[in-house]
N, CA, C, O and CB atoms as a CASP TS submission, in Angstrom:
PFRMAT TS
TARGET T0000
AUTHOR 0000-0000-0000
METHOD Language model
MODEL 1
PARENT N/A
ATOM      1  N   MET     1      95.047-125.133 -23.372  1.00  0.00           N
ATOM      2  CA  MET     1      95.602-123.983 -22.913  1.00  0.00           C
ATOM      3  C   MET     1      94.215-123.845 -21.770  1.00  0.00           C
ATOM      4  O   MET     1      93.120-124.147 -22.245  1.00  0.00           O
ATOM      5  CB  MET     1      95.939-122.663 -24.245  1.00  0.00           C
ATOM      6  N   LYS     2      94.248-123.534 -20.748  1.00  0.00           N
ATOM      7  CA  LYS     2      93.365-123.503 -19.634  1.00  0.00           C
ATOM      8  C   LYS     2      92.949-121.888 -19.690  1.00  0.00           C
ATOM      9  O   LYS     2      93.791-120.992 -19.623  1.00  0.00           O
ATOM     10  CB  LYS     2      94.137-124.060 -18.148  1.00  0.00           C
ATOM     11  N   LEU     3      91.557-121.667 -19.820  1.00  0.00           N
ATOM     12  CA  LEU     3      91.061-120.612 -19.860  1.00  0.00           C
ATOM     13  C   LEU     3      90.483-120.149 -18.314  1.00  0.00           C
ATOM     14  O   LEU     3      89.940-120.864 -17.472  1.00  0.00           O
ATOM     15  CB  LEU     3      90.131-120.723 -20.940  1.00  0.00           C
ATOM     16  N   VAL     4      90.754-118.901 -18.264  1.00  0.00           N
ATOM     17  CA  VAL     4      90.715-118.465 -16.833  1.00  0.00           C
ATOM     18  C   VAL     4      89.539-117.313 -17.218  1.00  0.00           C
ATOM     19  O   VAL     4      89.838-116.348 -17.921  1.00  0.00           O
ATOM     20  CB  VAL     4      92.386-117.851 -16.085  1.00  0.00           C
ATOM     21  N   PRO     5      88.014-117.528 -16.629  1.00  0.00           N
ATOM     22  CA  PRO     5      87.221-116.748 -17.073  1.00  0.00           C
ATOM     23  C   PRO     5      86.969-115.404 -16.237  1.00  0.00           C
ATOM     24  O   PRO     5      86.021-115.211 -15.477  1.00  0.00           O
ATOM     25  CB  PRO     5      86.180-117.483 -17.271  1.00  0.00           C
ATOM     26  N   THR     6      88.227-114.328 -16.593  1.00  0.00           N
ATOM     27  CA  THR     6      88.091-112.988 -15.879  1.00  0.00           C
ATOM     28  C   THR     6      86.811-112.122 -16.385  1.00  0.00           C
ATOM     29  O   THR     6      86.769-111.087 -15.720  1.00  0.00           O
ATOM     30  CB  THR     6      89.461-112.123 -16.132  1.00  0.00           C
ATOM     31  N   TYR     7      86.038-112.168 -17.076  1.00  0.00           N
ATOM     32  CA  TYR     7      85.147-111.323 -17.392  1.00  0.00           C
ATOM     33  C   TYR     7      83.913-111.854 -17.743  1.00  0.00           C
ATOM     34  O   TYR     7      83.094-110.999 -18.079  1.00  0.00           O
ATOM     35  CB  TYR     7      85.579-110.601 -18.266  1.00  0.00           C
ATOM     36  N   GLU     8      83.578-112.862 -17.765  1.00  0.00           N
ATOM     37  CA  GLU     8      82.461-113.497 -18.423  1.00  0.00           C
ATOM     38  C   GLU     8      82.088-115.075 -17.750  1.00  0.00           C
ATOM     39  O   GLU     8      83.067-115.819 -17.701  1.00  0.00           O
ATOM     40  CB  GLU     8      82.882-113.586 -20.050  1.00  0.00           C
ATOM     41  N   ALA     9      81.351-115.402 -17.457  1.00  0.00           N
ATOM     42  CA  ALA     9      81.069-116.631 -16.925  1.00  0.00           C
ATOM     43  C   ALA     9      80.494-117.538 -18.252  1.00  0.00           C
ATOM     44  O   ALA     9      79.858-116.992 -19.153  1.00  0.00           O
ATOM     45  CB  ALA     9      79.988-116.442 -15.644  1.00  0.00           C
ATOM     46  N   GLY    10      80.752-118.747 -18.249  1.00  0.00           N
ATOM     47  CA  GLY    10      80.353-119.631 -19.300  1.00  0.00           C
ATOM     48  C   GLY    10      81.533-120.026 -20.272  1.00  0.00           C
ATOM     49  O   GLY    10      81.571-121.094 -20.883  1.00  0.00           O
ATOM     50  N   ILE    11      82.300-119.232 -20.326  1.00  0.00           N
ATOM     51  CA  ILE    11      83.503-119.807 -21.138  1.00  0.00           C
ATOM     52  C   ILE    11      83.997-121.077 -21.063  1.00  0.00           C
ATOM     53  O   ILE    11      84.086-121.407 -19.881  1.00  0.00           O
ATOM     54  CB  ILE    11      84.545-119.161 -20.914  1.00  0.00           C
ATOM     55  N   PRO    12      84.470-122.204 -22.054  1.00  0.00           N
ATOM     56  CA  PRO    12      84.706-123.029 -21.917  1.00  0.00           C
ATOM     57  C   PRO    12      86.206-123.343 -21.134  1.00  0.00           C
ATOM     58  O   PRO    12      87.043-122.452 -20.988  1.00  0.00           O
ATOM     59  CB  PRO    12      84.380-123.340 -22.941  1.00  0.00           C
ATOM     60  N   ASP    13      86.418-124.812 -20.633  1.00  0.00           N
ATOM     61  CA  ASP    13      87.389-124.716 -19.878  1.00  0.00           C
ATOM     62  C   ASP    13      88.973-124.581 -20.327  1.00  0.00           C
ATOM     63  O   ASP    13      89.912-124.055 -19.731  1.00  0.00           O
ATOM     64  CB  ASP    13      87.170-125.686 -19.195  1.00  0.00           C
ATOM     65  N   ARG    14      88.915-125.231 -21.564  1.00  0.00           N
ATOM     66  CA  ARG    14      90.234-125.058 -22.409  1.00  0.00           C
ATOM     67  C   ARG    14      90.081-124.617 -23.585  1.00  0.00           C
ATOM     68  O   ARG    14      88.949-124.311 -23.959  1.00  0.00           O
ATOM     69  CB  ARG    14      90.967-126.177 -22.608  1.00  0.00           C
ATOM     70  N   LEU    15      91.252-124.477 -24.483  1.00  0.00           N
ATOM     71  CA  LEU    15      91.383-124.081 -25.656  1.00  0.00           C
ATOM     72  C   LEU    15      92.293-125.127 -26.085  1.00  0.00           C
ATOM     73  O   LEU    15      93.396-124.900 -25.586  1.00  0.00           O
ATOM     74  CB  LEU    15      91.779-122.701 -25.801  1.00  0.00           C
ATOM     75  N   VAL    16      92.302-126.306 -26.886  1.00  0.00           N
ATOM     76  CA  VAL    16      93.120-126.844 -27.534  1.00  0.00           C
ATOM     77  C   VAL    16      93.684-126.625 -28.904  1.00  0.00           C
ATOM     78  O   VAL    16      92.946-126.411 -29.866  1.00  0.00           O
ATOM     79  CB  VAL    16      92.769-127.709 -27.444  1.00  0.00           C
ATOM     80  N   LEU    17      94.806-126.669 -28.984  1.00  0.00           N
ATOM     81  CA  LEU    17      95.442-125.933 -30.282  1.00  0.00           C
ATOM     82  C   LEU    17      96.449-127.123 -30.448  1.00  0.00           C
ATOM     83  O   LEU    17      97.191-127.659 -29.624  1.00  0.00           O
ATOM     84  CB  LEU    17      96.231-124.172 -30.057  1.00  0.00           C
ATOM     85  N   TYR    18      96.195-127.405 -32.018  1.00  0.00           N
ATOM     86  CA  TYR    18      96.875-128.434 -32.671  1.00  0.00           C
ATOM     87  C   TYR    18      97.391-128.422 -33.935  1.00  0.00           C
ATOM     88  O   TYR    18      96.632-129.011 -34.705  1.00  0.00           O
ATOM     89  CB  TYR    18      96.220-129.328 -32.673  1.00  0.00           C
ATOM     90  N   LYS    19      98.370-127.993 -34.463  1.00  0.00           N
ATOM     91  CA  LYS    19      98.458-127.404 -36.049  1.00  0.00           C
ATOM     92  C   LYS    19      97.857-126.331 -36.454  1.00  0.00           C
ATOM     93  O   LYS    19      98.380-125.240 -36.225  1.00  0.00           O
ATOM     94  CB  LYS    19      97.980-128.227 -36.992  1.00  0.00           C
ATOM     95  N   SER    20      96.783-126.408 -37.056  1.00  0.00           N
ATOM     96  CA  SER    20      96.121-125.142 -37.324  1.00  0.00           C
ATOM     97  C   SER    20      94.383-125.381 -37.124  1.00  0.00           C
ATOM     98  O   SER    20      93.379-125.039 -37.747  1.00  0.00           O
ATOM     99  CB  SER    20      96.574-124.642 -38.959  1.00  0.00           C
ATOM    100  N   CYS    21      94.623-126.026 -36.110  1.00  0.00           N
ATOM    101  CA  CYS    21      93.118-126.201 -35.351  1.00  0.00           C
ATOM    102  C   CYS    21      92.931-125.788 -33.982  1.00  0.00           C
ATOM    103  O   CYS    21      93.710-126.141 -33.096  1.00  0.00           O
ATOM    104  CB  CYS    21      92.687-127.640 -35.279  1.00  0.00           C
ATOM    105  N   ALA    22      91.959-125.078 -33.782  1.00  0.00           N
ATOM    106  CA  ALA    22      91.625-124.886 -32.129  1.00  0.00           C
ATOM    107  C   ALA    22      90.146-125.242 -32.170  1.00  0.00           C
ATOM    108  O   ALA    22      89.263-125.081 -33.013  1.00  0.00           O
ATOM    109  CB  ALA    22      91.896-123.151 -31.403  1.00  0.00           C
ATOM    110  N   VAL    23      90.198-125.844 -30.824  1.00  0.00           N
ATOM    111  CA  VAL    23      89.012-126.581 -30.431  1.00  0.00           C
ATOM    112  C   VAL    23      88.745-126.500 -28.636  1.00  0.00           C
ATOM    113  O   VAL    23      89.421-126.971 -27.722  1.00  0.00           O
ATOM    114  CB  VAL    23      89.272-128.223 -31.008  1.00  0.00           C
ATOM    115  N   PHE    24      87.268-125.569 -28.610  1.00  0.00           N
ATOM    116  CA  PHE    24      87.170-125.285 -27.194  1.00  0.00           C
ATOM    117  C   PHE    24      86.551-126.680 -26.368  1.00  0.00           C
ATOM    118  O   PHE    24      85.665-127.445 -26.747  1.00  0.00           O
ATOM    119  CB  PHE    24      86.161-123.905 -27.018  1.00  0.00           C
ATOM    120  N   VAL    25      87.348-126.708 -25.119  1.00  0.00           N
ATOM    121  CA  VAL    25      86.903-127.917 -24.779  1.00  0.00           C
ATOM    122  C   VAL    25      86.039-127.528 -23.254  1.00  0.00           C
ATOM    123  O   VAL    25      86.608-126.828 -22.415  1.00  0.00           O
ATOM    124  CB  VAL    25      88.270-129.039 -24.702  1.00  0.00           C
ATOM    125  N   GLU    26      84.675-128.042 -23.021  1.00  0.00           N
ATOM    126  CA  GLU    26      84.238-128.037 -21.671  1.00  0.00           C
ATOM    127  C   GLU    26      84.521-129.334 -20.977  1.00  0.00           C
ATOM    128  O   GLU    26      84.240-130.468 -21.364  1.00  0.00           O
ATOM    129  CB  GLU    26      82.815-127.732 -21.610  1.00  0.00           C
ATOM    130  N   LEU    27      85.086-128.984 -19.953  1.00  0.00           N
ATOM    131  CA  LEU    27      85.386-130.615 -19.115  1.00  0.00           C
ATOM    132  C   LEU    27      84.072-131.120 -18.067  1.00  0.00           C
ATOM    133  O   LEU    27      83.274-130.277 -17.659  1.00  0.00           O
ATOM    134  CB  LEU    27      87.015-130.444 -17.869  1.00  0.00           C
ATOM    135  N   LYS    28      83.986-132.122 -17.806  1.00  0.00           N
ATOM    136  CA  LYS    28      82.649-132.613 -17.136  1.00  0.00           C
ATOM    137  C   LYS    28      83.293-133.788 -16.442  1.00  0.00           C
ATOM    138  O   LYS    28      84.273-134.489 -16.694  1.00  0.00           O
ATOM    139  CB  LYS    28      81.280-133.049 -18.232  1.00  0.00           C
ATOM    140  N   LYS    29      82.228-133.749 -15.301  1.00  0.00           N
ATOM    141  CA  LYS    29      82.712-134.974 -14.600  1.00  0.00           C
ATOM    142  C   LYS    29      81.949-136.004 -15.178  1.00  0.00           C
ATOM    143  O   LYS    29      80.983-135.538 -15.782  1.00  0.00           O
ATOM    144  CB  LYS    29      82.566-134.965 -13.054  1.00  0.00           C
ATOM    145  N   PRO    30      82.029-137.400 -15.225  1.00  0.00           N
ATOM    146  CA  PRO    30      81.104-138.550 -16.100  1.00  0.00           C
ATOM    147  C   PRO    30      80.081-138.464 -16.267  1.00  0.00           C
ATOM    148  O   PRO    30      79.630-138.747 -15.157  1.00  0.00           O
ATOM    149  CB  PRO    30      80.976-139.681 -15.774  1.00  0.00           C
ATOM    150  N   GLY    31      79.103-138.222 -17.010  1.00  0.00           N
ATOM    151  CA  GLY    31      77.612-138.135 -16.882  1.00  0.00           C
ATOM    152  C   GLY    31      77.052-136.774 -16.562  1.00  0.00           C
ATOM    153  O   GLY    31      75.839-136.611 -16.426  1.00  0.00           O
ATOM    154  N   GLU    32      77.829-135.903 -16.454  1.00  0.00           N
ATOM    155  CA  GLU    32      77.443-134.682 -16.471  1.00  0.00           C
ATOM    156  C   GLU    32      77.379-133.416 -17.453  1.00  0.00           C
ATOM    157  O   GLU    32      78.391-133.068 -18.061  1.00  0.00           O
ATOM    158  CB  GLU    32      77.946-134.453 -15.712  1.00  0.00           C
ATOM    159  N   LYS    33      76.275-132.802 -17.579  1.00  0.00           N
ATOM    160  CA  LYS    33      75.947-131.933 -18.788  1.00  0.00           C
ATOM    161  C   LYS    33      76.257-130.708 -18.558  1.00  0.00           C
ATOM    162  O   LYS    33      76.198-130.275 -17.407  1.00  0.00           O
ATOM    163  CB  LYS    33      74.614-131.928 -19.207  1.00  0.00           C
ATOM    164  N   PRO    34      76.679-129.852 -19.695  1.00  0.00           N
ATOM    165  CA  PRO    34      77.159-128.409 -19.136  1.00  0.00           C
ATOM    166  C   PRO    34      75.577-127.689 -19.125  1.00  0.00           C
ATOM    167  O   PRO    34      74.550-128.106 -19.661  1.00  0.00           O
ATOM    168  CB  PRO    34      78.513-127.460 -20.356  1.00  0.00           C
ATOM    169  N   ARG    35      75.800-126.433 -18.292  1.00  0.00           N
ATOM    170  CA  ARG    35      74.658-125.611 -18.117  1.00  0.00           C
ATOM    171  C   ARG    35      74.548-124.725 -19.083  1.00  0.00           C
ATOM    172  O   ARG    35      75.356-124.319 -19.918  1.00  0.00           O
ATOM    173  CB  ARG    35      74.622-124.970 -16.958  1.00  0.00           C
ATOM    174  N   LYS    36      73.096-124.396 -18.795  1.00  0.00           N
ATOM    175  CA  LYS    36      72.394-123.610 -19.984  1.00  0.00           C
ATOM    176  C   LYS    36      73.480-122.549 -20.501  1.00  0.00           C
ATOM    177  O   LYS    36      73.675-122.476 -21.714  1.00  0.00           O
ATOM    178  CB  LYS    36      70.908-122.772 -19.448  1.00  0.00           C
ATOM    179  N   LEU    37      74.304-121.597 -19.485  1.00  0.00           N
ATOM    180  CA  LEU    37      75.129-120.381 -20.154  1.00  0.00           C
ATOM    181  C   LEU    37      76.363-121.235 -21.111  1.00  0.00           C
ATOM    182  O   LEU    37      76.624-121.036 -22.297  1.00  0.00           O
ATOM    183  CB  LEU    37      75.941-119.207 -18.731  1.00  0.00           C
ATOM    184  N   GLN    38      76.902-122.075 -20.321  1.00  0.00           N
ATOM    185  CA  GLN    38      78.075-122.879 -20.837  1.00  0.00           C
ATOM    186  C   GLN    38      77.279-123.430 -22.435  1.00  0.00           C
ATOM    187  O   GLN    38      77.963-123.014 -23.370  1.00  0.00           O
ATOM    188  CB  GLN    38      78.588-124.369 -19.516  1.00  0.00           C
ATOM    189  N   LEU    39      76.414-123.995 -22.777  1.00  0.00           N
ATOM    190  CA  LEU    39      75.875-124.240 -23.955  1.00  0.00           C
ATOM    191  C   LEU    39      75.747-122.963 -24.997  1.00  0.00           C
ATOM    192  O   LEU    39      76.289-122.916 -26.101  1.00  0.00           O
ATOM    193  CB  LEU    39      74.613-124.832 -23.641  1.00  0.00           C
ATOM    194  N   ALA    40      74.943-121.974 -24.432  1.00  0.00           N
ATOM    195  CA  ALA    40      74.766-120.948 -25.019  1.00  0.00           C
ATOM    196  C   ALA    40      76.284-120.335 -25.569  1.00  0.00           C
ATOM    197  O   ALA    40      76.356-120.003 -26.752  1.00  0.00           O
ATOM    198  CB  ALA    40      73.964-120.120 -24.083  1.00  0.00           C
ATOM    199  N   TYR    41      77.607-120.180 -24.596  1.00  0.00           N
ATOM    200  CA  TYR    41      78.817-119.791 -24.610  1.00  0.00           C
ATOM    201  C   TYR    41      79.222-120.785 -26.208  1.00  0.00           C
ATOM    202  O   TYR    41      79.740-120.393 -27.253  1.00  0.00           O
ATOM    203  CB  TYR    41      79.656-120.156 -22.962  1.00  0.00           C
ATOM    204  N   MET    42      78.836-121.852 -25.895  1.00  0.00           N
ATOM    205  CA  MET    42      79.908-122.898 -26.987  1.00  0.00           C
ATOM    206  C   MET    42      78.894-122.303 -28.617  1.00  0.00           C
ATOM    207  O   MET    42      79.441-122.026 -29.684  1.00  0.00           O
ATOM    208  CB  MET    42      79.694-125.479 -26.479  1.00  0.00           C
ATOM    209  N   GLN    43      77.611-122.251 -28.396  1.00  0.00           N
ATOM    210  CA  GLN    43      76.753-122.030 -29.398  1.00  0.00           C
ATOM    211  C   GLN    43      77.330-120.880 -30.420  1.00  0.00           C
ATOM    212  O   GLN    43      77.370-120.795 -31.647  1.00  0.00           O
ATOM    213  CB  GLN    43      75.414-121.679 -28.767  1.00  0.00           C
ATOM    214  N   GLN    44      77.750-120.051 -29.359  1.00  0.00           N
ATOM    215  CA  GLN    44      78.261-118.696 -30.167  1.00  0.00           C
ATOM    216  C   GLN    44      79.288-118.707 -30.754  1.00  0.00           C
ATOM    217  O   GLN    44      79.439-118.203 -31.867  1.00  0.00           O
ATOM    218  CB  GLN    44      78.466-117.613 -29.494  1.00  0.00           C
ATOM    219  N   LEU    45      80.315-119.384 -29.988  1.00  0.00           N
ATOM    220  CA  LEU    45      81.537-119.562 -30.288  1.00  0.00           C
ATOM    221  C   LEU    45      81.671-120.539 -31.926  1.00  0.00           C
ATOM    222  O   LEU    45      82.468-120.354 -32.847  1.00  0.00           O
ATOM    223  CB  LEU    45      82.159-120.279 -28.891  1.00  0.00           C
ATOM    224  N   GLU    46      80.568-121.576 -31.801  1.00  0.00           N
ATOM    225  CA  GLU    46      80.346-122.170 -33.200  1.00  0.00           C
ATOM    226  C   GLU    46      79.952-121.318 -34.410  1.00  0.00           C
ATOM    227  O   GLU    46      80.368-121.360 -35.567  1.00  0.00           O
ATOM    228  CB  GLU    46      79.320-123.133 -33.094  1.00  0.00           C
ATOM    229  N   ARG    47      78.850-120.374 -33.711  1.00  0.00           N
ATOM    230  CA  ARG    47      78.275-119.852 -35.003  1.00  0.00           C
ATOM    231  C   ARG    47      79.617-118.874 -35.453  1.00  0.00           C
ATOM    232  O   ARG    47      79.447-118.319 -36.539  1.00  0.00           O
ATOM    233  CB  ARG    47      76.623-118.924 -34.759  1.00  0.00           C
ATOM    234  N   LEU    48      80.880-118.593 -34.798  1.00  0.00           N
ATOM    235  CA  LEU    48      81.859-117.753 -35.488  1.00  0.00           C
ATOM    236  C   LEU    48      82.750-118.674 -35.839  1.00  0.00           C
ATOM    237  O   LEU    48      83.936-118.354 -35.766  1.00  0.00           O
ATOM    238  CB  LEU    48      82.476-116.621 -34.729  1.00  0.00           C
ATOM    239  N   GLY    49      82.431-119.872 -36.247  1.00  0.00           N
ATOM    240  CA  GLY    49      83.367-121.046 -36.976  1.00  0.00           C
ATOM    241  C   GLY    49      84.508-121.665 -36.050  1.00  0.00           C
ATOM    242  O   GLY    49      85.480-122.293 -36.470  1.00  0.00           O
ATOM    243  N   PHE    50      84.168-121.322 -34.456  1.00  0.00           N
ATOM    244  CA  PHE    50      84.850-122.601 -33.968  1.00  0.00           C
ATOM    245  C   PHE    50      84.361-123.898 -33.630  1.00  0.00           C
ATOM    246  O   PHE    50      83.153-124.027 -33.433  1.00  0.00           O
ATOM    247  CB  PHE    50      85.385-122.353 -32.995  1.00  0.00           C
ATOM    248  N   GLU    51      85.399-125.221 -33.499  1.00  0.00           N
ATOM    249  CA  GLU    51      84.769-125.857 -33.033  1.00  0.00           C
ATOM    250  C   GLU    51      84.469-126.141 -31.293  1.00  0.00           C
ATOM    251  O   GLU    51      85.327-125.599 -30.595  1.00  0.00           O
ATOM    252  CB  GLU    51      85.140-126.622 -33.702  1.00  0.00           C
ATOM    253  N   CYS    52      83.886-126.551 -30.871  1.00  0.00           N
ATOM    254  CA  CYS    52      83.519-127.160 -29.372  1.00  0.00           C
ATOM    255  C   CYS    52      83.019-128.357 -29.250  1.00  0.00           C
ATOM    256  O   CYS    52      82.335-129.034 -30.017  1.00  0.00           O
ATOM    257  CB  CYS    52      82.579-126.447 -28.665  1.00  0.00           C
ATOM    258  N   CYS    53      83.499-128.578 -28.031  1.00  0.00           N
ATOM    259  CA  CYS    53      83.245-130.041 -27.648  1.00  0.00           C
ATOM    260  C   CYS    53      83.193-130.308 -26.192  1.00  0.00           C
ATOM    261  O   CYS    53      84.026-129.704 -25.516  1.00  0.00           O
ATOM    262  CB  CYS    53      84.310-130.933 -28.213  1.00  0.00           C
ATOM    263  N   VAL    54      82.282-131.185 -25.518  1.00  0.00           N
ATOM    264  CA  VAL    54      82.281-131.609 -24.099  1.00  0.00           C
ATOM    265  C   VAL    54      83.004-132.785 -23.898  1.00  0.00           C
ATOM    266  O   VAL    54      82.864-133.772 -24.620  1.00  0.00           O
ATOM    267  CB  VAL    54      80.967-131.812 -23.581  1.00  0.00           C
ATOM    268  N   VAL    55      83.752-132.731 -22.973  1.00  0.00           N
ATOM    269  CA  VAL    55      84.514-134.052 -22.604  1.00  0.00           C
ATOM    270  C   VAL    55      84.261-134.476 -21.239  1.00  0.00           C
ATOM    271  O   VAL    55      84.406-133.646 -20.342  1.00  0.00           O
ATOM    272  CB  VAL    55      86.043-133.914 -22.749  1.00  0.00           C
ATOM    273  N   ASP    56      83.791-136.026 -20.885  1.00  0.00           N
ATOM    274  CA  ASP    56      83.599-136.252 -20.097  1.00  0.00           C
ATOM    275  C   ASP    56      83.872-137.535 -19.318  1.00  0.00           C
ATOM    276  O   ASP    56      83.560-137.873 -18.176  1.00  0.00           O
ATOM    277  CB  ASP    56      82.855-135.899 -20.249  1.00  0.00           C
ATOM    278  N   SER    57      84.579-138.168 -20.332  1.00  0.00           N
ATOM    279  CA  SER    57      84.993-139.483 -20.118  1.00  0.00           C
ATOM    280  C   SER    57      86.567-139.923 -20.953  1.00  0.00           C
ATOM    281  O   SER    57      87.267-139.173 -21.633  1.00  0.00           O
ATOM    282  CB  SER    57      83.681-140.390 -20.644  1.00  0.00           C
ATOM    283  N   TYR    58      86.741-141.005 -20.709  1.00  0.00           N
ATOM    284  CA  TYR    58      88.321-141.116 -21.661  1.00  0.00           C
ATOM    285  C   TYR    58      87.877-141.290 -23.136  1.00  0.00           C
ATOM    286  O   TYR    58      88.632-140.922 -24.036  1.00  0.00           O
ATOM    287  CB  TYR    58      89.460-142.690 -21.215  1.00  0.00           C
ATOM    288  N   ASP    59      86.664-141.847 -23.406  1.00  0.00           N
ATOM    289  CA  ASP    59      86.205-142.234 -24.523  1.00  0.00           C
ATOM    290  C   ASP    59      86.125-140.621 -25.461  1.00  0.00           C
ATOM    291  O   ASP    59      86.262-140.486 -26.677  1.00  0.00           O
ATOM    292  CB  ASP    59      84.727-143.127 -24.202  1.00  0.00           C
ATOM    293  N   GLY    60      85.894-139.672 -24.556  1.00  0.00           N
ATOM    294  CA  GLY    60      85.502-138.263 -24.762  1.00  0.00           C
ATOM    295  C   GLY    60      86.805-137.742 -25.229  1.00  0.00           C
ATOM    296  O   GLY    60      86.843-136.963 -26.182  1.00  0.00           O
ATOM    297  N   VAL    61      87.987-138.166 -24.550  1.00  0.00           N
ATOM    298  CA  VAL    61      89.363-137.627 -24.763  1.00  0.00           C
ATOM    299  C   VAL    61      89.654-138.024 -26.046  1.00  0.00           C
ATOM    300  O   VAL    61      89.923-137.231 -26.949  1.00  0.00           O
ATOM    301  CB  VAL    61      90.440-138.100 -23.780  1.00  0.00           C
ATOM    302  N   ASP    62      89.596-139.660 -26.210  1.00  0.00           N
ATOM    303  CA  ASP    62      89.886-140.097 -27.712  1.00  0.00           C
ATOM    304  C   ASP    62      89.245-139.455 -28.914  1.00  0.00           C
ATOM    305  O   ASP    62      89.830-139.120 -29.944  1.00  0.00           O
ATOM    306  CB  ASP    62      89.531-141.457 -27.860  1.00  0.00           C
ATOM    307  N   GLY    63      88.123-139.345 -28.677  1.00  0.00           N
ATOM    308  CA  GLY    63      87.131-138.647 -29.637  1.00  0.00           C
ATOM    309  C   GLY    63      87.771-137.190 -30.019  1.00  0.00           C
ATOM    310  O   GLY    63      87.679-136.645 -31.119  1.00  0.00           O
ATOM    311  N   LEU    64      88.339-136.761 -29.038  1.00  0.00           N
ATOM    312  CA  LEU    64      88.810-135.147 -28.874  1.00  0.00           C
ATOM    313  C   LEU    64      90.393-135.626 -29.959  1.00  0.00           C
ATOM    314  O   LEU    64      90.649-135.009 -30.993  1.00  0.00           O
ATOM    315  CB  LEU    64      89.197-134.419 -26.575  1.00  0.00           C
ATOM    316  N   ILE    65      90.913-136.321 -29.652  1.00  0.00           N
ATOM    317  CA  ILE    65      92.418-136.502 -30.463  1.00  0.00           C
ATOM    318  C   ILE    65      92.306-136.995 -31.804  1.00  0.00           C
ATOM    319  O   ILE    65      93.300-137.001 -32.531  1.00  0.00           O
ATOM    320  CB  ILE    65      93.426-137.568 -29.753  1.00  0.00           C
ATOM    321  N   HIS    66      91.012-137.476 -32.268  1.00  0.00           N
ATOM    322  CA  HIS    66      90.816-138.291 -33.581  1.00  0.00           C
ATOM    323  C   HIS    66      90.300-136.678 -34.074  1.00  0.00           C
ATOM    324  O   HIS    66      90.860-136.316 -35.109  1.00  0.00           O
ATOM    325  CB  HIS    66      89.516-139.965 -33.630  1.00  0.00           C
ATOM    326  N   LYS    67      89.543-135.901 -33.617  1.00  0.00           N
ATOM    327  CA  LYS    67      89.065-134.856 -34.306  1.00  0.00           C
ATOM    328  C   LYS    67      90.177-133.650 -34.420  1.00  0.00           C
ATOM    329  O   LYS    67      90.042-132.692 -35.181  1.00  0.00           O
ATOM    330  CB  LYS    67      87.778-134.436 -33.623  1.00  0.00           C
ATOM    331  N   LEU    68      91.404-133.870 -33.459  1.00  0.00           N
ATOM    332  CA  LEU    68      92.472-132.850 -33.729  1.00  0.00           C
ATOM    333  C   LEU    68      93.401-133.530 -34.794  1.00  0.00           C
ATOM    334  O   LEU    68      94.083-132.775 -35.486  1.00  0.00           O
ATOM    335  CB  LEU    68      93.317-132.421 -32.330  1.00  0.00           C
ATOM    336  N   LEU    69      93.502-135.010 -35.012  1.00  0.00           N
ATOM    337  CA  LEU    69      94.507-135.624 -35.846  1.00  0.00           C
ATOM    338  C   LEU    69      93.857-135.409 -37.487  1.00  0.00           C
ATOM    339  O   LEU    69      94.530-135.438 -38.517  1.00  0.00           O
ATOM    340  CB  LEU    69      94.737-137.366 -35.327  1.00  0.00           C
ATOM    341  N   GLU    70      92.523-135.211 -37.398  1.00  0.00           N
ATOM    342  CA  GLU    70      91.883-134.895 -38.536  1.00  0.00           C
ATOM    343  C   GLU    70      92.144-133.495 -39.631  1.00  0.00           C
ATOM    344  O   GLU    70      91.842-133.280 -40.805  1.00  0.00           O
ATOM    345  CB  GLU    70      90.651-134.891 -38.020  1.00  0.00           C
ATOM    346  N   CYS    71      92.803-132.775 -38.653  1.00  0.00           N
ATOM    347  CA  CYS    71      92.919-131.448 -39.533  1.00  0.00           C
ATOM    348  C   CYS    71      94.219-131.371 -40.253  1.00  0.00           C
ATOM    349  O   CYS    71      94.467-130.408 -40.977  1.00  0.00           O
ATOM    350  CB  CYS    71      92.798-130.118 -38.643  1.00  0.00           C
TER
END
């Protein structure tokens, strides 16, 4: 699911749902890093018990898929 920031900047780009798993995903160009605000938002989500990750490559997509298959 694409998340559209209607009220707050920094929310991750996507929410990936698979079976009973939910992972917030920040998409970046290869080698690009999340901004401080994006990192802070992901840390807040992780404190609430959600998984978050940054994907910037095909290997990152593969890692996300493996993470979801472990749910």
